[in-house]
C-alpha positions in Angstrom: 5.6 -24.9 -12.3 3.4 -23.3 -9.7 3.2 -19.5 -9.9 3.8 -17.4 -6.8 0.2 -16.1 -7.1 -1.0 -19.6 -6.3 1.1 -19.7 -3.1 -0.7 -17.0 -1.2 -4.3 -15.9 -0.5 -5.6 -12.4 -0.4 -8.6 -11.2 1.6 -10.2 -7.9 2.6 -8.6 -6.5 5.7 -10.3 -6.5 9.1 -10.0 -4.1 12.0 -8.2 -6.8 14.0 -5.4 -6.9 11.4 -4.1 -3.7 13.0 -2.1 -5.3 15.8 -0.3 -7.9 13.6 0.6 -5.2 11.0 2.0 -2.7 13.5 3.9 -5.5 15.2 6.0 -5.9 12.1 5.9 -2.7 10.2 9.1 -1.1 11.7 11.0 -4.3 11.3 9.9 -4.7 7.6 11.0 -1.2 6.8 14.1 -1.2 9.0 13.2 2.2 10.4 10.3 3.7 12.5 7.2 3.7 10.4 4.4 2.9 12.9 3.7 6.6 13.3 2.3 6.6 9.7 -0.2 3.9 10.4 -2.9 4.8 12.7 -5.6 2.3 13.8 -8.2 4.5 12.2 -7.2 3.2 8.7 -8.2 -0.4 9.5 -11.2 0.7 11.6 -12.6 2.8 8.8 -11.1 1.6 5.5 -10.7 -2.2 6.0 -13.2 -3.1 3.4 -11.0 -1.6 0.6 -7.7 -2.7 2.2 -6.1 -6.1 1.6 -4.2 -8.7 3.6 -2.2 -11.6 2.0 -1.2 -14.8 3.8 0.6 -18.0 3.1 0.5 -21.3 5.0 3.7 -20.3 6.7 3.1 -16.5 7.0 -0.2 -15.4 8.4 0.8 -11.9 7.3 2.7 -12.0 4.0 1.7 -8.6 3.0 -0.9 -5.9 3.2 -2.3 -2.8 1.4 -4.2 -0.1 3.1 -6.2 2.0 0.6 -9.5 3.7 0.1 -11.6 5.7 -2.3 -11.0 9.4 -1.5 -14.1 10.8 0.4 -13.1 14.3 -0.9 -12.2 13.5 -4.5 -14.7 11.3 -6.3 -12.3 10.5 -9.1 -9.4 9.4 -6.9 -8.5 6.4 -4.7 -5.6 6.6 -2.3 -3.0 4.0 -1.3 -1.8 4.9 2.1 0.5 2.0 3.1 1.8 -1.2 1.6 4.0 -3.8 3.2 5.4 -7.1 2.1 7.2 -9.6 4.3 10.9 -9.5 3.4 10.8 -13.2 2.4 8.0 -12.5 -0.1 9.6 -9.5 -1.8 10.2 -9.7 -5.5 7.7 -12.5 -5.8 4.9 -10.3 -7.4 2.9 -9.9 -4.2 3.0 -6.1 -4.0 2.1 -5.8 -7.7 -0.8 -8.2 -7.2 -2.1 -6.2 -4.2 -1.9 -3.0 -6.2 -3.7 -4.6 -9.2 -6.5 -5.9 -6.9 -6.8 -2.4 -5.4 -7.0 -0.8 -8.9 -9.9 -3.1 -9.6 -11.7 -2.0 -6.4 -11.0 1.6 -7.2 -12.4 1.2 -10.7 -15.5 -0.5 -9.2 -16.1 2.5 -7.0 -15.9 4.8 -10.1 -12.4 6.1 -9.5 -10.3 7.1 -12.5 -7.0 7.5 -10.8 -4.9 6.4 -7.8 -2.6 8.6 -5.7 0.1 7.6 -3.3 3.0 9.4 -1.6 6.5 8.3 -0.6 9.7 9.7 0.8 12.1 11.2 -1.8 14.8 9.0 -0.1 12.8 5.8 -0.8 14.2 5.2 -4.2 13.0 1.6 -4.2 9.4 2.8 -3.7 9.8 5.4 -6.4 11.1 2.8 -8.9 8.4 0.3 -8.0 5.6 2.9 -8.6 7.2 4.0 -11.8 7.3 0.4 -13.0 3.5 0.2 -12.2 2.8 3.2 -14.4 2.6 5.9 -11.8 3.8 9.4 -12.7 6.4 10.4 -10.3 5.9 14.0 -9.3 8.4 16.5 -7.9 9.3 16.5 -4.2 6.9 18.6 -2.1 8.8 20.2 0.7 7.2 19.8 4.2 4.3 17.8 2.7 3.7 15.9 6.0 5.1 18.6 8.3 8.3 20.3 8.8 11.2 18.3 7.3 8.9 15.6 6.0 9.2 16.0 2.3 7.2 13.6 0.0 6.9 12.7 -3.6 3.4 12.5 -5.0 2.7 9.5 -7.2 -0.3 9.3 -9.6 -1.7 6.7 -11.9 -4.6 6.8 -14.3 -6.9 3.8 -14.2 
């Protein structure tokens, strides 16, 4: 039996991946998310970000992450998306594991991410990957934009 991992390819992101990603991000989440994904992330952090594709899906998933320029021990995962038809196939886990490898290579000893406290699926996913789920931080991203901080040792 062929594993799901054999059915897609993963490559470093490129700045020109921005348009295809923002074209689907709101649809994939089922709510407005484009405001959280500025072009600057792919202009400046594309070499540590990832894009997955299949023969049928030129954009099967993506991960935008980078080594923190301010904290030499931490890498940060800013945004991850998986095509609805590829969910529960191991793609998101694979993207995270590949990013963890990159983070270790750059000398990082931990990874940080944030999510909305209402996004119970994201919280459960991160918990399953070994992230410590912190308390909700009120107004983390501005008034009324509470976030849960997630951390994982590498």
